[in-house]
mmJSON file of the N, C-alpha and C atoms, coordinates in Angstrom:
{"data_MODEL":{"atom_site":{
"group_PDB":["ATOM","ATOM","ATOM","ATOM","ATOM","ATOM","ATOM","ATOM","ATOM","ATOM","ATOM","ATOM","ATOM","ATOM","ATOM","ATOM","ATOM","ATOM","ATOM","ATOM","ATOM","ATOM","ATOM","ATOM","ATOM","ATOM","ATOM","ATOM","ATOM","ATOM","ATOM","ATOM","ATOM","ATOM","ATOM","ATOM","ATOM","ATOM","ATOM","ATOM","ATOM","ATOM","ATOM","ATOM","ATOM","ATOM","ATOM","ATOM","ATOM","ATOM","ATOM","ATOM","ATOM","ATOM","ATOM","ATOM","ATOM","ATOM","ATOM","ATOM","ATOM","ATOM","ATOM","ATOM","ATOM","ATOM","ATOM","ATOM","ATOM","ATOM","ATOM","ATOM","ATOM","ATOM","ATOM","ATOM","ATOM","ATOM","ATOM","ATOM","ATOM","ATOM","ATOM","ATOM","ATOM","ATOM","ATOM","ATOM","ATOM","ATOM","ATOM","ATOM","ATOM","ATOM","ATOM","ATOM","ATOM","ATOM","ATOM","ATOM","ATOM","ATOM","ATOM","ATOM","ATOM","ATOM","ATOM","ATOM","ATOM","ATOM","ATOM","ATOM","ATOM","ATOM","ATOM","ATOM","ATOM","ATOM","ATOM","ATOM","ATOM","ATOM","ATOM","ATOM","ATOM","ATOM","ATOM","ATOM","ATOM","ATOM","ATOM","ATOM","ATOM","ATOM","ATOM","ATOM","ATOM","ATOM","ATOM","ATOM","ATOM","ATOM","ATOM","ATOM","ATOM","ATOM","ATOM","ATOM","ATOM","ATOM","ATOM","ATOM","ATOM","ATOM","ATOM","ATOM","ATOM","ATOM","ATOM","ATOM","ATOM","ATOM","ATOM","ATOM","ATOM","ATOM","ATOM","ATOM","ATOM","ATOM","ATOM","ATOM","ATOM","ATOM","ATOM","ATOM","ATOM","ATOM","ATOM","ATOM","ATOM","ATOM","ATOM","ATOM","ATOM","ATOM","ATOM","ATOM","ATOM","ATOM","ATOM","ATOM","ATOM","ATOM","ATOM","ATOM","ATOM","ATOM","ATOM","ATOM","ATOM","ATOM","ATOM","ATOM","ATOM","ATOM","ATOM","ATOM","ATOM","ATOM","ATOM","ATOM","ATOM","ATOM","ATOM","ATOM","ATOM","ATOM","ATOM","ATOM","ATOM","ATOM","ATOM","ATOM","ATOM","ATOM","ATOM","ATOM","ATOM","ATOM","ATOM","ATOM","ATOM","ATOM","ATOM","ATOM","ATOM","ATOM","ATOM","ATOM"],
"id":[1,2,3,4,5,6,7,8,9,10,11,12,13,14,15,16,17,18,19,20,21,22,23,24,25,26,27,28,29,30,31,32,33,34,35,36,37,38,39,40,41,42,43,44,45,46,47,48,49,50,51,52,53,54,55,56,57,58,59,60,61,62,63,64,65,66,67,68,69,70,71,72,73,74,75,76,77,78,79,80,81,82,83,84,85,86,87,88,89,90,91,92,93,94,95,96,97,98,99,100,101,102,103,104,105,106,107,108,109,110,111,112,113,114,115,116,117,118,119,120,121,122,123,124,125,126,127,128,129,130,131,132,133,134,135,136,137,138,139,140,141,142,143,144,145,146,147,148,149,150,151,152,153,154,155,156,157,158,159,160,161,162,163,164,165,166,167,168,169,170,171,172,173,174,175,176,177,178,179,180,181,182,183,184,185,186,187,188,189,190,191,192,193,194,195,196,197,198,199,200,201,202,203,204,205,206,207,208,209,210,211,212,213,214,215,216,217,218,219,220,221,222,223,224,225,226,227,228,229,230,231,232,233,234,235,236,237,238,239,240],
"type_symbol":["N","C","C","N","C","C","N","C","C","N","C","C","N","C","C","N","C","C","N","C","C","N","C","C","N","C","C","N","C","C","N","C","C","N","C","C","N","C","C","N","C","C","N","C","C","N","C","C","N","C","C","N","C","C","N","C","C","N","C","C","N","C","C","N","C","C","N","C","C","N","C","C","N","C","C","N","C","C","N","C","C","N","C","C","N","C","C","N","C","C","N","C","C","N","C","C","N","C","C","N","C","C","N","C","C","N","C","C","N","C","C","N","C","C","N","C","C","N","C","C","N","C","C","N","C","C","N","C","C","N","C","C","N","C","C","N","C","C","N","C","C","N","C","C","N","C","C","N","C","C","N","C","C","N","C","C","N","C","C","N","C","C","N","C","C","N","C","C","N","C","C","N","C","C","N","C","C","N","C","C","N","C","C","N","C","C","N","C","C","N","C","C","N","C","C","N","C","C","N","C","C","N","C","C","N","C","C","N","C","C","N","C","C","N","C","C","N","C","C","N","C","C","N","C","C","N","C","C","N","C","C","N","C","C","N","C","C","N","C","C"],
"label_atom_id":["N","CA","C","N","CA","C","N","CA","C","N","CA","C","N","CA","C","N","CA","C","N","CA","C","N","CA","C","N","CA","C","N","CA","C","N","CA","C","N","CA","C","N","CA","C","N","CA","C","N","CA","C","N","CA","C","N","CA","C","N","CA","C","N","CA","C","N","CA","C","N","CA","C","N","CA","C","N","CA","C","N","CA","C","N","CA","C","N","CA","C","N","CA","C","N","CA","C","N","CA","C","N","CA","C","N","CA","C","N","CA","C","N","CA","C","N","CA","C","N","CA","C","N","CA","C","N","CA","C","N","CA","C","N","CA","C","N","CA","C","N","CA","C","N","CA","C","N","CA","C","N","CA","C","N","CA","C","N","CA","C","N","CA","C","N","CA","C","N","CA","C","N","CA","C","N","CA","C","N","CA","C","N","CA","C","N","CA","C","N","CA","C","N","CA","C","N","CA","C","N","CA","C","N","CA","C","N","CA","C","N","CA","C","N","CA","C","N","CA","C","N","CA","C","N","CA","C","N","CA","C","N","CA","C","N","CA","C","N","CA","C","N","CA","C","N","CA","C","N","CA","C","N","CA","C","N","CA","C","N","CA","C","N","CA","C","N","CA","C","N","CA","C","N","CA","C","N","CA","C"],
"label_alt_id":[null,null,null,null,null,null,null,null,null,null,null,null,null,null,null,null,null,null,null,null,null,null,null,null,null,null,null,null,null,null,null,null,null,null,null,null,null,null,null,null,null,null,null,null,null,null,null,null,null,null,null,null,null,null,null,null,null,null,null,null,null,null,null,null,null,null,null,null,null,null,null,null,null,null,null,null,null,null,null,null,null,null,null,null,null,null,null,null,null,null,null,null,null,null,null,null,null,null,null,null,null,null,null,null,null,null,null,null,null,null,null,null,null,null,null,null,null,null,null,null,null,null,null,null,null,null,null,null,null,null,null,null,null,null,null,null,null,null,null,null,null,null,null,null,null,null,null,null,null,null,null,null,null,null,null,null,null,null,null,null,null,null,null,null,null,null,null,null,null,null,null,null,null,null,null,null,null,null,null,null,null,null,null,null,null,null,null,null,null,null,null,null,null,null,null,null,null,null,null,null,null,null,null,null,null,null,null,null,null,null,null,null,null,null,null,null,null,null,null,null,null,null,null,null,null,null,null,null,null,null,null,null,null,null,null,null,null,null,null,null],
"label_comp_id":["MET","MET","MET","SER","SER","SER","ALA","ALA","ALA","SER","SER","SER","PHE","PHE","PHE","GLU","GLU","GLU","PHE","PHE","PHE","ILE","ILE","ILE","TRP","TRP","TRP","ASN","ASN","ASN","ILE","ILE","ILE","ILE","ILE","ILE","LEU","LEU","LEU","THR","THR","THR","LEU","LEU","LEU","VAL","VAL","VAL","VAL","VAL","VAL","ALA","ALA","ALA","PRO","PRO","PRO","ALA","ALA","ALA","ALA","ALA","ALA","TRP","TRP","TRP","PHE","PHE","PHE","LEU","LEU","LEU","LEU","LEU","LEU","HIS","HIS","HIS","LEU","LEU","LEU","ASN","ASN","ASN","GLY","GLY","GLY","LYS","LYS","LYS","GLN","GLN","GLN","GLU","GLU","GLU","LYS","LYS","LYS","LEU","LEU","LEU","THR","THR","THR","THR","THR","THR","GLY","GLY","GLY","LEU","LEU","LEU","SER","SER","SER","ASP","ASP","ASP","THR","THR","THR","ARG","ARG","ARG","GLU","GLU","GLU","GLU","GLU","GLU","MET","MET","MET","ALA","ALA","ALA","LYS","LYS","LYS","THR","THR","THR","TYR","TYR","TYR","VAL","VAL","VAL","THR","THR","THR","LYS","LYS","LYS","THR","THR","THR","ASP","ASP","ASP","LEU","LEU","LEU","HIS","HIS","HIS","ASN","ASN","ASN","ASP","ASP","ASP","LEU","LEU","LEU","ASN","ASN","ASN","ARG","ARG","ARG","ILE","ILE","ILE","MET","MET","MET","GLN","GLN","GLN","ARG","ARG","ARG","PHE","PHE","PHE","ASP","ASP","ASP","ARG","ARG","ARG","LEU","LEU","LEU","GLU","GLU","GLU","GLU","GLU","GLU","LYS","LYS","LYS","ILE","ILE","ILE","ASP","ASP","ASP","ARG","ARG","ARG","ILE","ILE","ILE","THR","THR","THR","GLY","GLY","GLY","ALA","ALA","ALA","ARG","ARG","ARG"],
"label_asym_id":["A","A","A","A","A","A","A","A","A","A","A","A","A","A","A","A","A","A","A","A","A","A","A","A","A","A","A","A","A","A","A","A","A","A","A","A","A","A","A","A","A","A","A","A","A","A","A","A","A","A","A","A","A","A","A","A","A","A","A","A","A","A","A","A","A","A","A","A","A","A","A","A","A","A","A","A","A","A","A","A","A","A","A","A","A","A","A","A","A","A","A","A","A","A","A","A","A","A","A","A","A","A","A","A","A","A","A","A","A","A","A","A","A","A","A","A","A","A","A","A","A","A","A","A","A","A","A","A","A","A","A","A","A","A","A","A","A","A","A","A","A","A","A","A","A","A","A","A","A","A","A","A","A","A","A","A","A","A","A","A","A","A","A","A","A","A","A","A","A","A","A","A","A","A","A","A","A","A","A","A","A","A","A","A","A","A","A","A","A","A","A","A","A","A","A","A","A","A","A","A","A","A","A","A","A","A","A","A","A","A","A","A","A","A","A","A","A","A","A","A","A","A","A","A","A","A","A","A","A","A","A","A","A","A","A","A","A","A","A","A"],
"label_entity_id":["1","1","1","1","1","1","1","1","1","1","1","1","1","1","1","1","1","1","1","1","1","1","1","1","1","1","1","1","1","1","1","1","1","1","1","1","1","1","1","1","1","1","1","1","1","1","1","1","1","1","1","1","1","1","1","1","1","1","1","1","1","1","1","1","1","1","1","1","1","1","1","1","1","1","1","1","1","1","1","1","1","1","1","1","1","1","1","1","1","1","1","1","1","1","1","1","1","1","1","1","1","1","1","1","1","1","1","1","1","1","1","1","1","1","1","1","1","1","1","1","1","1","1","1","1","1","1","1","1","1","1","1","1","1","1","1","1","1","1","1","1","1","1","1","1","1","1","1","1","1","1","1","1","1","1","1","1","1","1","1","1","1","1","1","1","1","1","1","1","1","1","1","1","1","1","1","1","1","1","1","1","1","1","1","1","1","1","1","1","1","1","1","1","1","1","1","1","1","1","1","1","1","1","1","1","1","1","1","1","1","1","1","1","1","1","1","1","1","1","1","1","1","1","1","1","1","1","1","1","1","1","1","1","1","1","1","1","1","1","1"],
"label_seq_id":[1,1,1,2,2,2,3,3,3,4,4,4,5,5,5,6,6,6,7,7,7,8,8,8,9,9,9,10,10,10,11,11,11,12,12,12,13,13,13,14,14,14,15,15,15,16,16,16,17,17,17,18,18,18,19,19,19,20,20,20,21,21,21,22,22,22,23,23,23,24,24,24,25,25,25,26,26,26,27,27,27,28,28,28,29,29,29,30,30,30,31,31,31,32,32,32,33,33,33,34,34,34,35,35,35,36,36,36,37,37,37,38,38,38,39,39,39,40,40,40,41,41,41,42,42,42,43,43,43,44,44,44,45,45,45,46,46,46,47,47,47,48,48,48,49,49,49,50,50,50,51,51,51,52,52,52,53,53,53,54,54,54,55,55,55,56,56,56,57,57,57,58,58,58,59,59,59,60,60,60,61,61,61,62,62,62,63,63,63,64,64,64,65,65,65,66,66,66,67,67,67,68,68,68,69,69,69,70,70,70,71,71,71,72,72,72,73,73,73,74,74,74,75,75,75,76,76,76,77,77,77,78,78,78,79,79,79,80,80,80],
"pdbx_PDB_ins_code":[null,null,null,null,null,null,null,null,null,null,null,null,null,null,null,null,null,null,null,null,null,null,null,null,null,null,null,null,null,null,null,null,null,null,null,null,null,null,null,null,null,null,null,null,null,null,null,null,null,null,null,null,null,null,null,null,null,null,null,null,null,null,null,null,null,null,null,null,null,null,null,null,null,null,null,null,null,null,null,null,null,null,null,null,null,null,null,null,null,null,null,null,null,null,null,null,null,null,null,null,null,null,null,null,null,null,null,null,null,null,null,null,null,null,null,null,null,null,null,null,null,null,null,null,null,null,null,null,null,null,null,null,null,null,null,null,null,null,null,null,null,null,null,null,null,null,null,null,null,null,null,null,null,null,null,null,null,null,null,null,null,null,null,null,null,null,null,null,null,null,null,null,null,null,null,null,null,null,null,null,null,null,null,null,null,null,null,null,null,null,null,null,null,null,null,null,null,null,null,null,null,null,null,null,null,null,null,null,null,null,null,null,null,null,null,null,null,null,null,null,null,null,null,null,null,null,null,null,null,null,null,null,null,null,null,null,null,null,null,null],
"Cartn_x":[0.821,0.0,0.869,1.972,2.783,3.503,3.829,4.505,3.565,2.299,1.364,1.074,1.053,0.845,2.017,3.249,4.421,4.402,3.973,3.886,2.87,1.724,0.693,1.193,1.868,2.396,3.437,4.31,5.297,4.619,3.554,2.819,2.208,1.606,0.997,2.058,3.191,4.255,4.774,4.914,5.38,4.39,3.109,2.098,2.014,2.479,2.447,3.775,4.881,6.189,6.623,6.388,6.829,6.168,4.845,4.264,4.72,4.901,5.366,6.776,7.652,9.013,8.995,8.187,8.073,7.563,6.571,5.998,7.045,7.836,8.86,9.941,10.344,11.327,10.76,9.492,8.837,8.769,8.444,8.411,9.797,10.819,12.178,12.574,12.203,12.5,11.793,10.541,9.792,10.408,10.848,11.456,12.747,13.537,14.766,14.458,13.41,13.022,12.58,11.805,11.351,12.516,13.466,14.625,15.434,15.627,16.37,15.617,14.312,13.505,13.521,13.515,13.535,14.848,15.949,17.236,17.358,16.816,16.821,15.985,14.85,13.983,14.691,15.394,16.12,17.186,17.877,18.901,18.279,17.155,16.494,15.965,15.434,14.929,16.059,17.237,18.372,18.801,18.588,18.929,17.915,16.666,15.588,15.204,15.164,14.628,15.735,15.401,16.353,15.843,16.763,16.347,15.842,15.126,14.58,15.682,16.727,17.809,18.526,18.77,19.402,18.53,17.242,16.322,16.299,16.26,16.234,17.508,18.655,19.93,19.969,19.536,19.534,18.591,17.418,16.473,17.011,17.697,18.305,19.367,20.166,21.177,20.526,19.452,18.746,18.165,17.555,16.961,18.038,19.208,20.302,20.744,20.772,21.121,20.074,18.8,17.747,17.848,18.155,18.315,19.45,20.564,21.686,21.295,20.55,20.092,19.163,18.266,17.363,18.139,19.156,19.979,20.692,21.209,21.896,20.915,19.728,18.718,18.309,18.146,17.79,18.895,20.158,21.261,21.295,21.052,21.085,19.938,18.746,17.596,17.631,18.21,18.299,19.392,20.383,21.5,21.081,20.074,19.67,18.852],
"Cartn_y":[-1.189,0.0,1.258,1.215,2.418,2.705,1.675,1.898,2.591,2.202,2.848,4.288,4.515,5.862,6.766,6.256,7.036,7.324,6.355,6.534,7.625,7.586,8.604,9.972,10.006,11.27,11.85,11.007,11.465,12.013,11.39,11.879,13.25,13.391,14.673,15.772,15.468,16.464,16.844,15.882,16.154,17.031,16.758,17.559,18.984,19.207,20.55,21.271,20.593,21.236,21.543,20.64,20.852,22.09,22.266,23.494,24.753,24.639,25.802,26.194,25.219,25.505,26.105,25.568,26.113,27.546,27.796,29.133,30.13,29.761,30.659,30.934,29.921,30.138,31.036,30.852,31.678,33.134,33.37,34.726,35.365,34.586,35.105,35.547,34.78,35.155,36.431,36.568,37.798,38.998,38.814,39.906,40.356,39.429,39.79,40.56,40.154,40.864,42.279,42.445,43.771,44.663,44.103,44.874,45.326,44.43,44.779,45.844,45.689,46.667,48.019,48.027,49.282,50.016,49.291,49.959,50.473,49.741,50.218,51.482,51.52,52.697,53.909,53.721,54.836,55.369,54.467,54.907,55.679,55.208,55.889,57.252,57.345,58.633,59.63,59.171,60.08,60.629,59.869,60.346,61.359,61.211,62.001,63.208,63.068,64.106,64.811,65.981,66.784,66.927,67.107,67.271,68.691,68.884,70.204,71.226,70.827,71.778,72.187,71.234,71.58,72.531,72.259,73.127,74.527,74.584,75.87,76.67,76.004,76.683,77.193,76.392,76.811,77.982,77.936,79.042,80.325,80.225,81.412,82.016,81.177,81.685,82.384,81.824,82.443,83.788,83.831,85.081,86.15,85.765,86.723,87.279,86.441,86.909,87.896,87.568,88.495,89.835,89.783,91.025,91.867,91.233,91.967,92.551,91.759,92.281,93.48,93.404,94.519,95.768,95.602,96.742,97.374,96.529,97.038,97.784,97.218,97.877,99.198,99.242,100.496,101.537,101.107,102.056,102.592,101.701,102.132,103.092,102.753,103.605,104.888,104.868,106.046,106.991,106.496,107.327,108.182,107.829,108.574,109.742],
"Cartn_z":[0.0,0.0,0.0,0.734,0.824,-0.481,-1.27,-2.555,-3.523,-3.554,-4.467,-4.012,-2.686,-2.185,-2.572,-2.453,-2.85,-4.348,-5.127,-6.571,-6.918,-6.263,-6.504,-6.037,-4.901,-4.392,-5.36,-5.921,-6.903,-8.158,-8.587,-9.761,-9.456,-8.283,-7.912,-7.84,-7.205,-7.116,-8.505,-9.374,-10.729,-11.473,-11.312,-11.995,-11.45,-10.228,-9.654,-9.87,-9.629,-9.673,-11.106,-12.034,-13.413,-14.04,-13.963,-14.524,-13.786,-12.47,-11.714,-12.154,-12.351,-12.805,-14.205,-15.093,-16.455,-16.413,-15.581,-15.464,-14.981,-13.968,-13.452,-14.495,-15.25,-16.307,-17.396,-17.718,-18.731,-18.273,-17.015,-16.468,-16.483,-16.172,-16.174,-17.583,-18.59,-19.97,-20.369,-19.974,-20.28,-19.57,-18.338,-17.587,-18.264,-18.782,-19.479,-20.757,-21.484,-22.699,-22.371,-21.3,-20.904,-20.489,-19.772,-19.345,-20.548,-21.511,-22.719,-23.503,-23.637,-24.354,-23.679,-22.372,-21.63,-21.833,-21.803,-22.001,-23.43,-24.403,-25.785,-25.917,-25.25,-25.303,-24.707,-23.61,-22.998,-23.94,-24.645,-25.588,-26.74,-27.252,-28.359,-27.928,-26.727,-26.243,-26.096,-25.695,-25.556,-26.912,-27.973,-29.312,-29.82,-29.437,-30.015,-29.178,-27.882,-27.011,-26.243,-25.728,-24.969,-23.532,-22.608,-21.214,-20.99,-19.914,-19.606,-19.37,-18.682,-18.404,-19.685,-20.597,-21.87,-22.676,-22.718,-23.444,-22.826,-21.516,-20.82,-21.119,-21.08,-21.369,-22.81,-23.757,-25.16,-25.395,-24.788,-24.947,-24.334,-23.209,-22.603,-23.517,-24.147,-25.084,-26.271,-26.79,-27.92,-27.497,-26.316,-25.844,-25.624,-25.135,-24.97,-26.322,-27.331,-28.675,-29.188,-28.986,-29.424,-28.692,-27.407,-26.643,-27.215,-27.572,-28.161,-29.514,-30.312,-31.608,-31.425,-30.459,-30.192,-29.784,-28.951,-28.531,-29.731,-30.626,-31.804,-32.725,-32.896,-33.736,-33.106,-31.795,-31.114,-31.292,-31.193,-31.376,-32.807,-33.787,-35.186,-35.488,-35.042,-35.329,-34.508,-33.34,-32.503,-32.97,-33.667,-34.128,-35.32,-36.049,-37.237,-36.907],
"occupancy":[1.0,1.0,1.0,1.0,1.0,1.0,1.0,1.0,1.0,1.0,1.0,1.0,1.0,1.0,1.0,1.0,1.0,1.0,1.0,1.0,1.0,1.0,1.0,1.0,1.0,1.0,1.0,1.0,1.0,1.0,1.0,1.0,1.0,1.0,1.0,1.0,1.0,1.0,1.0,1.0,1.0,1.0,1.0,1.0,1.0,1.0,1.0,1.0,1.0,1.0,1.0,1.0,1.0,1.0,1.0,1.0,1.0,1.0,1.0,1.0,1.0,1.0,1.0,1.0,1.0,1.0,1.0,1.0,1.0,1.0,1.0,1.0,1.0,1.0,1.0,1.0,1.0,1.0,1.0,1.0,1.0,1.0,1.0,1.0,1.0,1.0,1.0,1.0,1.0,1.0,1.0,1.0,1.0,1.0,1.0,1.0,1.0,1.0,1.0,1.0,1.0,1.0,1.0,1.0,1.0,1.0,1.0,1.0,1.0,1.0,1.0,1.0,1.0,1.0,1.0,1.0,1.0,1.0,1.0,1.0,1.0,1.0,1.0,1.0,1.0,1.0,1.0,1.0,1.0,1.0,1.0,1.0,1.0,1.0,1.0,1.0,1.0,1.0,1.0,1.0,1.0,1.0,1.0,1.0,1.0,1.0,1.0,1.0,1.0,1.0,1.0,1.0,1.0,1.0,1.0,1.0,1.0,1.0,1.0,1.0,1.0,1.0,1.0,1.0,1.0,1.0,1.0,1.0,1.0,1.0,1.0,1.0,1.0,1.0,1.0,1.0,1.0,1.0,1.0,1.0,1.0,1.0,1.0,1.0,1.0,1.0,1.0,1.0,1.0,1.0,1.0,1.0,1.0,1.0,1.0,1.0,1.0,1.0,1.0,1.0,1.0,1.0,1.0,1.0,1.0,1.0,1.0,1.0,1.0,1.0,1.0,1.0,1.0,1.0,1.0,1.0,1.0,1.0,1.0,1.0,1.0,1.0,1.0,1.0,1.0,1.0,1.0,1.0,1.0,1.0,1.0,1.0,1.0,1.0,1.0,1.0,1.0,1.0,1.0,1.0],
"B_iso_or_equiv":[0.0,0.0,0.0,0.0,0.0,0.0,0.0,0.0,0.0,0.0,0.0,0.0,0.0,0.0,0.0,0.0,0.0,0.0,0.0,0.0,0.0,0.0,0.0,0.0,0.0,0.0,0.0,0.0,0.0,0.0,0.0,0.0,0.0,0.0,0.0,0.0,0.0,0.0,0.0,0.0,0.0,0.0,0.0,0.0,0.0,0.0,0.0,0.0,0.0,0.0,0.0,0.0,0.0,0.0,0.0,0.0,0.0,0.0,0.0,0.0,0.0,0.0,0.0,0.0,0.0,0.0,0.0,0.0,0.0,0.0,0.0,0.0,0.0,0.0,0.0,0.0,0.0,0.0,0.0,0.0,0.0,0.0,0.0,0.0,0.0,0.0,0.0,0.0,0.0,0.0,0.0,0.0,0.0,0.0,0.0,0.0,0.0,0.0,0.0,0.0,0.0,0.0,0.0,0.0,0.0,0.0,0.0,0.0,0.0,0.0,0.0,0.0,0.0,0.0,0.0,0.0,0.0,0.0,0.0,0.0,0.0,0.0,0.0,0.0,0.0,0.0,0.0,0.0,0.0,0.0,0.0,0.0,0.0,0.0,0.0,0.0,0.0,0.0,0.0,0.0,0.0,0.0,0.0,0.0,0.0,0.0,0.0,0.0,0.0,0.0,0.0,0.0,0.0,0.0,0.0,0.0,0.0,0.0,0.0,0.0,0.0,0.0,0.0,0.0,0.0,0.0,0.0,0.0,0.0,0.0,0.0,0.0,0.0,0.0,0.0,0.0,0.0,0.0,0.0,0.0,0.0,0.0,0.0,0.0,0.0,0.0,0.0,0.0,0.0,0.0,0.0,0.0,0.0,0.0,0.0,0.0,0.0,0.0,0.0,0.0,0.0,0.0,0.0,0.0,0.0,0.0,0.0,0.0,0.0,0.0,0.0,0.0,0.0,0.0,0.0,0.0,0.0,0.0,0.0,0.0,0.0,0.0,0.0,0.0,0.0,0.0,0.0,0.0,0.0,0.0,0.0,0.0,0.0,0.0,0.0,0.0,0.0,0.0,0.0,0.0],
"pdbx_formal_charge":[null,null,null,null,null,null,null,null,null,null,null,null,null,null,null,null,null,null,null,null,null,null,null,null,null,null,null,null,null,null,null,null,null,null,null,null,null,null,null,null,null,null,null,null,null,null,null,null,null,null,null,null,null,null,null,null,null,null,null,null,null,null,null,null,null,null,null,null,null,null,null,null,null,null,null,null,null,null,null,null,null,null,null,null,null,null,null,null,null,null,null,null,null,null,null,null,null,null,null,null,null,null,null,null,null,null,null,null,null,null,null,null,null,null,null,null,null,null,null,null,null,null,null,null,null,null,null,null,null,null,null,null,null,null,null,null,null,null,null,null,null,null,null,null,null,null,null,null,null,null,null,null,null,null,null,null,null,null,null,null,null,null,null,null,null,null,null,null,null,null,null,null,null,null,null,null,null,null,null,null,null,null,null,null,null,null,null,null,null,null,null,null,null,null,null,null,null,null,null,null,null,null,null,null,null,null,null,null,null,null,null,null,null,null,null,null,null,null,null,null,null,null,null,null,null,null,null,null,null,null,null,null,null,null,null,null,null,null,null,null],
"auth_seq_id":[1,1,1,2,2,2,3,3,3,4,4,4,5,5,5,6,6,6,7,7,7,8,8,8,9,9,9,10,10,10,11,11,11,12,12,12,13,13,13,14,14,14,15,15,15,16,16,16,17,17,17,18,18,18,19,19,19,20,20,20,21,21,21,22,22,22,23,23,23,24,24,24,25,25,25,26,26,26,27,27,27,28,28,28,29,29,29,30,30,30,31,31,31,32,32,32,33,33,33,34,34,34,35,35,35,36,36,36,37,37,37,38,38,38,39,39,39,40,40,40,41,41,41,42,42,42,43,43,43,44,44,44,45,45,45,46,46,46,47,47,47,48,48,48,49,49,49,50,50,50,51,51,51,52,52,52,53,53,53,54,54,54,55,55,55,56,56,56,57,57,57,58,58,58,59,59,59,60,60,60,61,61,61,62,62,62,63,63,63,64,64,64,65,65,65,66,66,66,67,67,67,68,68,68,69,69,69,70,70,70,71,71,71,72,72,72,73,73,73,74,74,74,75,75,75,76,76,76,77,77,77,78,78,78,79,79,79,80,80,80],
"auth_comp_id":["MET","MET","MET","SER","SER","SER","ALA","ALA","ALA","SER","SER","SER","PHE","PHE","PHE","GLU","GLU","GLU","PHE","PHE","PHE","ILE","ILE","ILE","TRP","TRP","TRP","ASN","ASN","ASN","ILE","ILE","ILE","ILE","ILE","ILE","LEU","LEU","LEU","THR","THR","THR","LEU","LEU","LEU","VAL","VAL","VAL","VAL","VAL","VAL","ALA","ALA","ALA","PRO","PRO","PRO","ALA","ALA","ALA","ALA","ALA","ALA","TRP","TRP","TRP","PHE","PHE","PHE","LEU","LEU","LEU","LEU","LEU","LEU","HIS","HIS","HIS","LEU","LEU","LEU","ASN","ASN","ASN","GLY","GLY","GLY","LYS","LYS","LYS","GLN","GLN","GLN","GLU","GLU","GLU","LYS","LYS","LYS","LEU","LEU","LEU","THR","THR","THR","THR","THR","THR","GLY","GLY","GLY","LEU","LEU","LEU","SER","SER","SER","ASP","ASP","ASP","THR","THR","THR","ARG","ARG","ARG","GLU","GLU","GLU","GLU","GLU","GLU","MET","MET","MET","ALA","ALA","ALA","LYS","LYS","LYS","THR","THR","THR","TYR","TYR","TYR","VAL","VAL","VAL","THR","THR","THR","LYS","LYS","LYS","THR","THR","THR","ASP","ASP","ASP","LEU","LEU","LEU","HIS","HIS","HIS","ASN","ASN","ASN","ASP","ASP","ASP","LEU","LEU","LEU","ASN","ASN","ASN","ARG","ARG","ARG","ILE","ILE","ILE","MET","MET","MET","GLN","GLN","GLN","ARG","ARG","ARG","PHE","PHE","PHE","ASP","ASP","ASP","ARG","ARG","ARG","LEU","LEU","LEU","GLU","GLU","GLU","GLU","GLU","GLU","LYS","LYS","LYS","ILE","ILE","ILE","ASP","ASP","ASP","ARG","ARG","ARG","ILE","ILE","ILE","THR","THR","THR","GLY","GLY","GLY","ALA","ALA","ALA","ARG","ARG","ARG"],
"auth_asym_id":["A","A","A","A","A","A","A","A","A","A","A","A","A","A","A","A","A","A","A","A","A","A","A","A","A","A","A","A","A","A","A","A","A","A","A","A","A","A","A","A","A","A","A","A","A","A","A","A","A","A","A","A","A","A","A","A","A","A","A","A","A","A","A","A","A","A","A","A","A","A","A","A","A","A","A","A","A","A","A","A","A","A","A","A","A","A","A","A","A","A","A","A","A","A","A","A","A","A","A","A","A","A","A","A","A","A","A","A","A","A","A","A","A","A","A","A","A","A","A","A","A","A","A","A","A","A","A","A","A","A","A","A","A","A","A","A","A","A","A","A","A","A","A","A","A","A","A","A","A","A","A","A","A","A","A","A","A","A","A","A","A","A","A","A","A","A","A","A","A","A","A","A","A","A","A","A","A","A","A","A","A","A","A","A","A","A","A","A","A","A","A","A","A","A","A","A","A","A","A","A","A","A","A","A","A","A","A","A","A","A","A","A","A","A","A","A","A","A","A","A","A","A","A","A","A","A","A","A","A","A","A","A","A","A","A","A","A","A","A","A"],
"auth_atom_id":["N","CA","C","N","CA","C","N","CA","C","N","CA","C","N","CA","C","N","CA","C","N","CA","C","N","CA","C","N","CA","C","N","CA","C","N","CA","C","N","CA","C","N","CA","C","N","CA","C","N","CA","C","N","CA","C","N","CA","C","N","CA","C","N","CA","C","N","CA","C","N","CA","C","N","CA","C","N","CA","C","N","CA","C","N","CA","C","N","CA","C","N","CA","C","N","CA","C","N","CA","C","N","CA","C","N","CA","C","N","CA","C","N","CA","C","N","CA","C","N","CA","C","N","CA","C","N","CA","C","N","CA","C","N","CA","C","N","CA","C","N","CA","C","N","CA","C","N","CA","C","N","CA","C","N","CA","C","N","CA","C","N","CA","C","N","CA","C","N","CA","C","N","CA","C","N","CA","C","N","CA","C","N","CA","C","N","CA","C","N","CA","C","N","CA","C","N","CA","C","N","CA","C","N","CA","C","N","CA","C","N","CA","C","N","CA","C","N","CA","C","N","CA","C","N","CA","C","N","CA","C","N","CA","C","N","CA","C","N","CA","C","N","CA","C","N","CA","C","N","CA","C","N","CA","C","N","CA","C","N","CA","C","N","CA","C","N","CA","C","N","CA","C","N","CA","C","N","CA","C"],
"pdbx_PDB_model_num":[1,1,1,1,1,1,1,1,1,1,1,1,1,1,1,1,1,1,1,1,1,1,1,1,1,1,1,1,1,1,1,1,1,1,1,1,1,1,1,1,1,1,1,1,1,1,1,1,1,1,1,1,1,1,1,1,1,1,1,1,1,1,1,1,1,1,1,1,1,1,1,1,1,1,1,1,1,1,1,1,1,1,1,1,1,1,1,1,1,1,1,1,1,1,1,1,1,1,1,1,1,1,1,1,1,1,1,1,1,1,1,1,1,1,1,1,1,1,1,1,1,1,1,1,1,1,1,1,1,1,1,1,1,1,1,1,1,1,1,1,1,1,1,1,1,1,1,1,1,1,1,1,1,1,1,1,1,1,1,1,1,1,1,1,1,1,1,1,1,1,1,1,1,1,1,1,1,1,1,1,1,1,1,1,1,1,1,1,1,1,1,1,1,1,1,1,1,1,1,1,1,1,1,1,1,1,1,1,1,1,1,1,1,1,1,1,1,1,1,1,1,1,1,1,1,1,1,1,1,1,1,1,1,1,1,1,1,1,1,1]
}}}
């Protein structure tokens, strides 16, 4: 009786452990794909988009140039 009980218990454990192990391996593979995709996305965003501080610095430089141009135009028009 105990041999058949052990046999049935081994079958039950196999039916539970094998799918659980497959599921965990499958999840691990998906997690690796997501991690790789995320790092690729970050690299692509760095090529395409600019940070707020860089944009702010560039806009300040442009505005300073416009201010200098306005001063020059005022001097030219005021001198006549």
